[in-house]
C-alpha positions as CSV (number, residue, x, y, z in Angstrom):
1,X,98.7,116.0,87.0
2,X,102.3,117.6,87.3
3,X,104.8,114.6,86.1
4,X,107.3,113.9,89.0
5,X,110.9,114.4,89.1
6,X,113.2,111.5,89.8
7,X,114.3,112.7,93.3
8,X,109.8,113.5,94.0
9,X,109.3,109.9,92.8
10,X,112.1,107.8,95.0
11,X,110.1,109.9,97.6
12,X,106.4,108.8,96.7
13,X,107.8,105.4,96.1
14,X,108.7,105.3,100.4
15,X,105.2,107.3,100.5
16,X,103.4,104.0,98.7
17,X,105.3,101.9,100.4
18,X,104.9,102.9,104.1
19,X,101.4,104.4,103.5
20,X,101.8,107.1,106.0
21,X,104.4,108.5,108.1
22,X,106.5,111.6,109.2
23,X,109.6,112.9,107.4
24,X,112.1,111.2,109.5
25,X,110.7,107.7,108.5
26,X,110.9,108.5,104.9
27,X,114.2,109.9,105.7
28,X,115.2,106.8,107.1
29,X,114.2,104.4,103.9
30,X,116.7,105.9,102.1
31,X,119.3,103.3,101.2
32,X,122.8,103.8,102.1
33,X,125.1,106.4,104.3
34,X,124.8,109.5,104.2
35,X,121.2,109.6,104.4
36,X,119.9,112.9,102.7
37,X,119.1,116.0,104.9
38,X,115.9,116.6,106.9
39,X,115.3,119.4,105.1
40,X,115.8,118.3,101.8
41,X,113.2,115.5,102.7
42,X,111.0,118.1,103.7
43,X,111.2,120.3,100.6
44,X,110.7,117.3,98.9
45,X,107.6,116.6,100.9
46,X,106.4,119.9,100.4
47,X,106.7,119.7,96.6
48,X,104.7,116.7,96.6
49,X,102.0,118.1,98.4
50,X,102.0,121.7,96.4
51,X,101.8,118.9,93.2
52,X,98.6,116.8,94.9
53,X,100.0,113.7,95.6
54,X,100.5,113.8,99.3
55,X,98.4,115.0,101.7
56,X,99.5,116.5,105.5
57,X,98.1,116.1,108.7
58,X,99.5,118.4,111.3
59,X,100.5,116.8,114.6
60,X,102.3,119.4,117.2
61,X,104.8,121.1,115.0
62,X,105.6,117.9,112.4
63,X,103.4,116.7,109.4
64,X,102.2,113.5,109.0
65,X,102.2,113.0,105.0
66,X,100.0,110.2,103.3
67,X,99.3,109.3,99.6
68,X,96.6,111.1,98.0
69,X,97.1,109.3,94.5
70,X,97.7,105.4,94.2
71,X,100.2,104.2,92.8
72,X,98.4,102.3,90.1
73,X,97.2,105.5,88.9
74,X,100.4,106.9,88.9
75,X,101.5,104.5,86.8
76,X,98.5,105.2,84.1
77,X,99.4,108.6,83.7
78,X,103.1,108.0,83.7
79,X,102.8,105.2,81.1
80,X,100.1,107.1,79.2
81,X,102.7,110.3,79.0
82,X,105.5,107.7,77.7
83,X,103.7,106.0,75.1
84,X,102.4,109.3,73.5
85,X,105.6,110.9,73.8
86,X,108.0,107.8,72.7
87,X,105.7,105.6,70.8
88,X,103.6,107.7,68.8
89,X,100.5,106.7,71.1
90,X,100.7,103.1,70.5
91,X,101.1,100.4,73.2
92,X,102.0,98.1,70.2
93,X,104.7,100.0,69.3
94,X,105.9,100.1,72.5
95,X,105.7,96.2,73.2
96,X,107.6,95.9,69.9
97,X,110.4,98.0,70.8
98,X,111.2,96.4,74.2
99,X,110.6,93.0,72.1
100,X,113.3,94.6,69.4
101,X,115.5,95.3,72.3
102,X,115.7,91.9,74.0
103,X,113.6,93.4,77.1
104,X,111.0,91.0,76.6
105,X,111.0,87.1,76.3
106,X,108.6,85.0,73.8
107,X,107.5,83.8,77.5
108,X,107.0,87.3,78.6
109,X,104.3,88.1,75.3
110,X,103.0,84.4,75.7
111,X,102.0,86.1,79.1
112,X,100.9,89.3,78.1
113,X,98.7,87.5,75.4
114,X,97.0,85.3,78.0
115,X,96.1,88.5,80.1
116,X,94.9,90.0,77.3
117,X,92.7,87.2,76.4
118,X,91.3,86.5,80.2
119,X,90.4,90.1,80.4
120,X,87.8,89.4,77.7
């Protein structure tokens, strides 16, 4: 599956959060003001559809969009690509990196160990 740009990923987060909706609905979810132009959001949505991330259904002269891929699946694909690209395909290397960068605490690591043990 083709990776998303930051703009596409932001819009996909809105689609996953809302579940389904029209371009105007997703446009309103952008924080702050001014909101991006309707045509910009519509263009990004079409790109998401072309990449296989959303499905559309025509109602009159407007489309309703729904996620085609679950957020967990995207996370899994994205993380696998990140681990492969930056951590020599080693999740251990990734965790070590975050521990060294002080992004993970001992408590966090103990929680990860607990989750791994419960999985068995």
